[in-house]
C-alpha positions as CSV (number, residue, x, y, z in Angstrom):
1,M,-113.1,-30.4,15.2
2,S,-109.3,-31.1,15.4
3,Q,-106.6,-28.7,16.3
4,T,-105.5,-28.3,12.7
5,D,-109.1,-27.6,11.6
6,S,-109.3,-24.8,14.2
7,D,-105.8,-23.5,13.6
8,P,-104.2,-24.3,10.3
9,L,-101.0,-22.7,11.4
10,A,-100.6,-24.9,14.5
11,P,-97.4,-26.9,14.5
12,R,-97.8,-30.4,13.2
13,A,-95.7,-33.3,11.9
14,I,-95.5,-33.7,8.2
15,D,-94.1,-36.9,6.7
16,V,-91.3,-36.3,4.1
17,Q,-90.4,-39.1,1.8
18,F,-88.0,-39.5,-1.2
19,E,-89.6,-39.8,-4.6
20,D,-88.4,-42.6,-6.9
21,I,-84.7,-43.3,-6.1
22,S,-84.3,-46.3,-8.3
23,Q,-82.5,-44.5,-11.1
24,L,-79.9,-42.9,-8.8
25,P,-76.4,-44.2,-9.3
26,V,-74.8,-46.1,-6.5
27,H,-71.2,-45.4,-5.8
28,Y,-68.9,-47.6,-3.7
29,V,-67.3,-45.4,-1.1
30,N,-64.3,-46.3,1.1
31,L,-63.0,-42.9,1.9
32,V,-64.9,-40.4,4.1
33,N,-64.0,-37.0,5.4
34,V,-66.2,-34.8,7.7
35,S,-65.3,-31.3,8.4
36,I,-67.0,-28.7,10.5
37,A,-68.0,-25.1,9.7
38,Q,-69.8,-22.6,11.9
39,D,-73.3,-23.9,11.1
40,A,-72.7,-27.1,9.0
41,F,-71.0,-30.4,8.7
42,F,-69.4,-31.1,5.3
43,F,-69.2,-34.7,4.1
44,T,-66.9,-35.6,1.3
45,L,-67.3,-39.2,0.1
46,G,-64.8,-40.8,-2.3
47,V,-63.0,-43.9,-3.3
48,V,-59.4,-45.0,-3.2
49,F,-58.1,-48.0,-5.1
50,P,-55.4,-50.3,-3.7
51,P,-52.1,-49.8,-5.5
52,T,-50.4,-52.5,-7.5
53,I,-47.7,-54.1,-5.3
54,R,-45.4,-56.6,-6.9
55,T,-42.5,-56.5,-4.5
56,P,-41.8,-55.5,-0.9
57,D,-39.9,-52.4,-2.4
58,D,-43.1,-51.3,-4.1
59,L,-44.9,-51.3,-0.7
60,A,-42.0,-49.5,1.0
61,Q,-42.2,-46.7,-1.5
62,I,-45.9,-45.9,-0.8
63,N,-46.4,-43.0,1.5
64,T,-49.8,-41.6,0.3
65,L,-52.7,-42.9,-1.6
66,N,-54.9,-40.4,-3.4
67,G,-58.6,-40.8,-3.4
68,T,-61.1,-39.6,-5.9
69,P,-63.9,-37.5,-4.4
70,L,-67.3,-38.6,-5.7
71,F,-69.7,-36.4,-3.7
72,R,-69.8,-33.6,-1.2
73,C,-72.7,-32.3,0.9
74,A,-73.3,-30.1,3.8
75,V,-75.8,-30.7,6.6
76,T,-77.1,-28.6,9.5
77,P,-76.4,-29.7,13.1
78,V,-80.0,-30.8,13.4
79,V,-79.7,-33.1,10.3
80,M,-76.3,-34.3,11.6
81,E,-77.9,-35.4,14.8
82,Q,-80.6,-37.2,12.9
83,L,-78.0,-38.8,10.6
84,V,-76.0,-40.1,13.6
85,N,-79.1,-41.6,15.2
86,L,-80.2,-43.2,11.9
87,L,-76.7,-44.6,11.2
88,Q,-76.5,-46.0,14.7
89,N,-79.9,-47.7,14.4
90,Q,-79.0,-49.1,11.0
91,L,-75.6,-50.4,12.3
92,T,-77.3,-52.1,15.2
93,L,-79.8,-53.8,12.9
94,Y,-77.0,-54.9,10.6
95,K,-75.0,-56.4,13.4
96,Q,-78.1,-58.2,14.7
97,S,-78.9,-59.7,11.2
98,V,-75.2,-60.8,10.8
99,E,-75.4,-62.5,14.2
100,Q,-78.6,-64.3,13.3
101,A,-77.2,-65.4,10.0
102,N,-74.1,-66.7,11.7
103,A,-76.1,-68.5,14.3
104,L,-78.2,-70.2,11.6
105,A,-75.0,-71.2,9.7
106,E,-73.4,-72.9,12.8
107,P,-73.9,-76.5,13.6
108,H,-76.8,-77.3,15.9
109,G,-75.0,-76.3,19.1
110,K,-71.9,-77.6,20.8
111,E,-73.8,-80.3,22.6
112,D,-73.9,-82.2,19.3
113,E,-70.1,-82.3,19.1
114,G,-68.7,-85.7,19.5
115,N,-72.0,-87.5,19.1
116,A,-71.6,-88.9,15.6
């Protein structure tokens, strides 16, 4: 008899998964703001488009670019910590895959240089 059989209220891990996400829209985001409240972190995600610049004077006149907010959410400190860990792990995996791809794209080592 397992612990959960003897005590159905005993703490246990429950796997939580997203249902079908294939129909969710995907938004390109290049503007992020995070603000802190007493018991939550607020994420605002948006997009800002580059201005049309035809002359150096056009560029000199730009002081502010306004972004369009697309989504805002709040997370608890516990979820924030999980998110930071998840993002760090994903960034590490991304960097490793880019390094591997670059290594495969390079010529077969520097020792081959000059041996034509």
